[in-house]
N, C-alpha and C positions, 0 to 999 in steps of 0.2 A: 859723545858718540851716540847716535840714535839707531835703534833697530826697528824692524817692522812692527806694525800694530797687528800682529798675528792673533787671530781668534780661532781656537779649535773647539768644536762642538762636543758637549757632553750629552749623550743620549741622541735620539733620532729627531731630526728636524728637517722638514722638506722646504728647501729654498729653491724656487724655480722662477722661470719667466715663461710667459705664454708665447709660443711661436711654432708655427707649423714645421714639422720635420722636413717638408719639401720646399720651404721658403728659401729663396735665393737672395742673399744680401752680402754687401761688403761696405763697411763704414770705416773711414780713415779720418782721424783727428790729430792735430799736432799736440805734442806734449811738452811740458816744461820740466826740466830737471834741476832741482835745488838741493844741494847737499845730498845727492843720491836719491832723493824722493821724486818720483814721477807723478805729475799731476796733469789732468785734462779738464776741459770745461764740458759740462753736460747739463741737460735740462730735465728736472724731475718734477712731475705734476705741473708743468708749465713754469717752473721757477729755475732760473739759471744758478749754477753752483760750480765750485772748484773741487775736484775729487782726486784722491790718491788712487793710482792704479796699483793694486796689490794682489798678486797671485796667491799670497799666503793668508788671505782673509776673505770672509763673505762680504757682500755688499752691506754697507753701513751708512747711517746718517747721524749727524750731530743733533743735539737737542735744539740748538738755536735754528738750524735749517728746518727741522720739522715744524717748529713754531711758525716760522716764516711761510712755509708751504702749506700749513694747515693739515699736516699728516698726523693721524692718530694711531698709536700702536694697538694691537689686538691680543697679544699673547706674551707670556714670559718664558725665558729659557735661561739655563745656566751655561756659562761659557768660561773658557780658560784663556788668559792672555799669554804672550810670548815668554813671560817670566814665571809662568806656572800659577799665577794668582787666579782664584775662582771669583767670578762675579755674576750677578743675576741681571739680565737685561731683557728688553722687550723687542718684539718683532712687529713690523708694519708691512702692509701690502701697498705697493706703489701702483697707481693707475698707469703711469707712463714714465719711461726713461728714454730720452731722445739723444742720439748721437749722430751728428752729421746728417740730420734730416730723417733718420730711420728711428722708428719708435718700437721699443720693447714694452710689453704690457704685463700686468699682474706679477711683477717682480717683487720678491720679498727681501726685506733688509733689516739688519740688526739696528736697534735704536740705542745710541750711546747716551749715557746719563748726562744730566746737566753739569756743566763745568768740567767735562771730561778733558783730559790732557790733549786730545786730538785737536780741540778747538784752538789751542795755543799756536797751532801751525797754520792758522788761517785757511783751513780746508773745511768743506761742508760734509764730507763723508768719504766713503771708499767704494770704488768700482772693483768688485771682488770676483772670486772664482765661480759663484753660482750664476753670474752672467757669462763669464768667459767660457765656462764648460759647454755652453750651447753650440760652440763652433770652433773656429781656428783663430788664434791670436798671433799677431806679428808686432814685435817691438823693433822698430827700425832705429838703430843707434846712430846712423849717419844723418838721417833726415829728421830725427826726433818726431816720429809719428807712431800712433797706436792704431792698429787695424783689427777689426773683428769681422770675420767673413765666414760664409757657409761652405766655401770651397778653397782648396789650395791654389787654384789657378791664378796666375799673375802675382804670386807672393814671392817669387824668386827663390824657390826652395831647391836645394841640391840634395837629392835623395841619399848621397853618400855621407851627408852630415847628420842623418837621422839617428837618434838614440831612443830605444824603447823605454817608455815610462815604467817606473816601478808602480805596481798597482796600489792605488789609494783613492778613496771615494771623493776626496776634495782637492788634495794638494798635488803639485807638480814635483815628482821625486825622480831623480836619475842617479846612476852610479858615476863616480869620478875615480880616477886611478892615480896612485902614487908609485914610487919606486918599490922594488922588492915584491911586486905583485899584490901590494896592499891596495885597498879601496875603501871608499866611504859612500854611503847613500845620502844624498843631499836634497834639500828642498830648494827649487828655484823660487826665490822670494823677491819679487820686483819691488816690494816695499822696504827691503833692506838695502843699505847703501854699500856695504863692503863687498869685495870680490868673493871672498870665502870666509866663513866662520865655522870652525870645527866645534861640534858639540862636546861637552864634557864627557858624555858617554863614549863617543868615538875615541877621544883622547885617552880615556882610561883603558879601553880595549886594546889600542895600539901600544900603549905603554906597558901593559901586562905581557904583551908578546915581545917586548924589547925591540920593537920595530925601529929600523934605521931609516924609515921613510921621511922623518922630520928631525929637525934640530931645535932644541929649546933655547930661546933667546932671553927669556925672563919669566919670573913668577911673582905674583903679588896678590893682595887682597883689596877689593874695592868695588866701586860702582861705575858702570859704563853705559847702562841702557835703561830705557823706559818701555813699559808696555801700556796697554789701554788703562790699566788700573793704577799706573803711577811708576815711581822709581823702584828698580829692582833692589833686593837685599844685597848687602856686601857679600862677596863670595870670592873664593880663590880662583884665579885665572892664570893661564899660561900664554905666553907669546911664543909662537913657533914659526919656523921657516921650513917650507916644503920645497926642496930643490927641483923635483920633477912632479908635475901635476898635469893630468890630461882630462879633457872633456870630449868624449867620443874619440875622433881621430886627431884632435887638436891639442897641442901641448903648450904649457906655460912653465916658466922656471922661476925659482925663488919666490914662491907665493908665501907671503906672511899672513898669519892669522892669529886671532885672539880667541881662546876657547869661550864658548857660551853655554849657559845652563838652560837654554831653550831646548825644546823637545827634539829638534832635528839640527844637523849641520845644514848650512845654507850657502847657496850661491846667490849673490845680490846683483843690483842694477849696474855695478861697475863693469860687469861682463859686456854691457852695451857700449863701453868705450872701445871695444875691440871687434865688434861685429853686430849682427842682427840675430834675433831670436824668434823662432816660430814654434808655437805649441799647438799640435793637433790633438785636442782632447778626445775627439771621436775615435781616431785611430790609435791613440795612446803613443804618440811619437813627439819627441822634443828635438828641434833642429837648432844648432848653433852654426851660423854661417859667418866665418871671420872676414873682416874687411880686407885683410892682406893674406892671401893664401900662402901657406907654408911658413909663415912667420911664427917665431916662438917668443912671445913677449916676456921681458923680465919684469916681474910683478913686485919686486922688493920695495917695501915702503918703510921709511924711517919712522920711529915712534919716540915721543917725548918720554923721558924716564918718570915724569909725573904728568898724568893726563888730566887736563882741565875740562870740567863739565859744568852743567848748571843744575843746582839743586835748590828748590825753594826760591828761585829767581836771584840767586847769588852765584858768582863764579866760585867753584869749589874744586879742591883736589879730589877727583873721583877715584883715581887709581895710581898707585905707586909701584913701579917695577923694581924688584930687588930692594925692598924698603930698608934692609940692613945697611945699605950704602947711602941712605938719605935721611935728613932730619924730618922729612915729611912722612906721615904714616897713613894719610888718606882721610878725607873729611874736613880738612882745614879750609876755612873761607879765605879766598884770595882778595886782597884789597888794592893791590897795585901790580902792574906788569909794565916793565920797561919805562918806569916813571909816570905812567898813566894810571890814575886812580879809578877804581870801580866800586859802585854801590850796587843797587838793584839793577838787574839787566832783564831785557825782554827775551823770553825763551825762544820765540820765533826768530828774532834777529840774531840771537847768539848761535843758532843752529843752521841758518840759511844764508848768513852774510859773514863778512870778515870783521865782525864786531871786535874780536880779539885778534890783533895782528901780532904774530910772534915772529922773531927773526928766524933765519934758516937753521942755525946750529944751537944757540943757547939763549936763555932769557932770564933776566933778573926779576924776581918776584918778591912781594911782601905778603905775608899771610898772618892770620891770627892763630897763635898757638892754642890748641884745644885744652891743654891742662892749665896754663897760666893766664890765658887771655891777652898775653903780650903780642905786640906786632913784631914779627921777626922777618928776616930776609934770607933768601937762598938763591941759587942758580939752578935752573932745570935745563937739561940737555936733550937734544934730539939725535938719535943714532940708530 
């Protein structure tokens, strides 16, 4: 399970693009969605590339793309990734970024270090919030298009769907509501694939209040995500079900979530499966326009009692829910699933294709016991 490549700034850094406040523009490009990641094609300094659309990160470029485009960084900054790791990186100023024939100039971007994990996903960088904040963004979930415009005109906005943004210098943050008048402040993170991920901080706050707004489905210790600096540390996580969940005037039921140690709770790109999103950064308003008015989608998602992830290019048991009921404890290398043997795997293929095809309800696996080194077998179940 992958999370967004969120980068939060430590200290002050001006990231901007040069554009007249009176300029009128509207650019629309198609996007591709792979495993919840939204990517578009763009041209930077005359060089074509494939970029992740991420409202939770600044514009960024991979080392290999910078080499190809002859881009030279000019300054260093310290940043923090989505798993809380600090890293030092550099900043470059781009002569041009072209979308749908429209050129943005003097845009600044973070330079990701050589062999950064982002490169494993065959993307050249990130189209981030310092570009999007210049105008109005529309993500059309039905037509799979990304629009950046100077005006709301023609974007199909319903004013009744507007939610005021919680003030933040960079991120898109909105309130969501649960039962019992409980709520959470979430970041809309288009770089995250899940519908909703509750932060450990919010979970702790609600648990201390003995809130009945959620039901605990499982508890475990393990690894589920990656940030720009690599694999997160093993941590305690909870799997929860939220029977009543609202974004503005729109309701969802039986939302399942896994707690995250990221700084914010998040709403991710799965929301686009149910409607369109418009963000007016200038007015400070977030719009969610559902595909079917009045519908209350059932969001319950089954989960394997042992979650398979990729660590160091091997299939690995990343997370075990309720480990007291399983021979698996997390971290075991998986060598066979349903009779198919696995050695090294490609991280990109593993996370964007059905490289590992699991049955609907249960799967027979073989793994290497961490203590004895023996190959053992067990059955994992999805419920």
